[in-house]
N, C-alpha and C positions, 0 to 999 in steps of 0.2 A: 504494500500500500504506500509506504513512504517512497519507494523507488518510483512508483507511478506519479505521485505528486511532484517529486523532483524532476521527472522527465517532462511533465506538463509545464513546469516553471521554466525549464530550459528552452522549450519550444516557444513559449510566449515571450520570453526575454529576448531571444535572438530575432524573432519576427519584429518585435517592437524596435530593436536596435537597427535592423535593416530598413524598416519602414520609415523611421524618423530621420534617415539620412545621416546617421552617425558613422557610416563606413568611411574608409580613407578616400580622400578626394584626389583628383589628378595633380594638384599643386602641393600636395602634402608629401613630404619626404621622410617623415619620422615613422617608424614602425608602430603598429597598433599596440596598445597595452596587452600584455600576455598574462593570463592567470596561470598560476602554478598548476601542474597536472593534478586532477582530482584523484581520489582513491578508487576510481572506476577502472583502473588498468590492472591487468593480470598478465603473468607470463605462463604460457602453456608449456607442457612437457617438451614439445618439439622446438622450443625457443621462439615461438611466435608470440608477439605482444598483442594483447587485446584491449580495446577501449570502447566505451559506449558514447554516442553523441546523437544529438537531434538536429535536423536541418530543415530548412524551409521547403514546403511542398509547392510544386508547380501543378496547377489544375490541368486536367486533360484538355480543356478548351485552349489553354495557353501553351500547351506542349509543342505544337508545330513551330510557332514563332520562337520559342526558347531554344529548340534544337537547331533551327537555322542560325540564330545569333551565336550559338555556341560553336559553330563551325563543323557540325556533323555533315557527312556526305548524304546525298539523297537516298542511297541504299541503307545507310545506317539509320536515317530518320524513319524510313518506311518500316524497318525491322523494329525499332524502338516503339513507334506509334502502334504497330500491330500488337506488340507485347502489352502496351498500356490498355489497348482496347480489350485484350483477353484478360486483363487484370493480373498479368504476370509481373508487371513493374509499376512502380510509382515514380514519378519524376521529381527529383530534388536538386536544389542548388547547394553546393558545398564550397564556400569560399575558403581557399587555402593561401597561406603566406609563409615566408621564411621567419620563423620565430627565434632562430638562433643567431641570425646575422652572418651566416657563413655562405649563403647562396646554395645552389645545388639543384638537382633535377630529381623528380620523383615520378613514379608510375602509379596511377590510381586505376584500379580495376573494379568494375561492378557489373554484374550480369554479363551481357555480350560486349561490353565496352572496356577498352583500356586506353587511358589518356596519359600522355607525357606532359608534365608541367614543370616549367622552369620557375623556381621560387624567387620571389622578390618580397620586399617588406610590405608592399601594397597587396591586399587580398585579391586573388584572381577567382572569380566565380566559375566553378566547374559544374556543369549540368550533367547529372548522372541518372540513369535508370536504376532504381533500387529494387532488388528482388524481394520477394515475400520474406525470405530469411533475413534480409536487411544487412547483408555482409558486403563491406567495401574493403579492399586490400590496398595498402599503401606500401611501396617499396622504394628504397633509395636506388637511383640509377647512376648518379655521378659518384666519383670518389668522395668519401665522407671525411677523410682526414681524421686526426686523433680525437677531435671533439664530437664527431658524429654530425648528423643532419637532423635538425629539429624543425619539424613542420608545425605550423599552427593552423587551426581551422576556426572559422567564425560559426559557432553553434548558436542556438536560440538564446543562450545566456550571454553571448558575446564571445570575444576572442579567447581561445584556449590553446596552450601549447600541448602538442601530442608528445608521446615518449620519443626520445632521441633514437635515431636509427643509425646503425653501422652498416657497412657494405654487406649485403646478403640477408639483412633482417627484413622481415615482413611485419607490418602492423595490421591487425584485423580490427576494423571498426564495425561495431554493431550499430547500425543506423536506424533511427526511428524517424519516420517522415510523417509530419502532421500539418 
């Protein structure tokens, strides 16, 4: 029950944050504030990190325009829209940024989609089809160096740092879309 209430607060807070225009602006060079990782992360026996997060929902009526703006090919759009129509996916926007100040490149995979993202201090909105299981995988693609690669995501509660990744690590996000 407490987890459900916390999840609802995360969704409402992030939606409010995004709706009120508090995201980074084009003329803003400072990185967004980053909350310390919450106690929602776990390490599985196979070395994969897991974290839970809630992201903004894109309604089926707005899905075609969102997919076009996100740069999906026509065949990818058709496949994703068919999955949304079958209710296999829900479309969500997951803004990601460089929370560690080291730069780098990550791969984000969800459902049939794998996106390569070059991290910057300014959040980049990534539109993803989220499966019923709600699993999104984040992996470091560029050399991480000794400090690792710290990705941040703007959840419904605001910006949050995700666990630091080393080369070869995978982060499993359990995503709730509301």
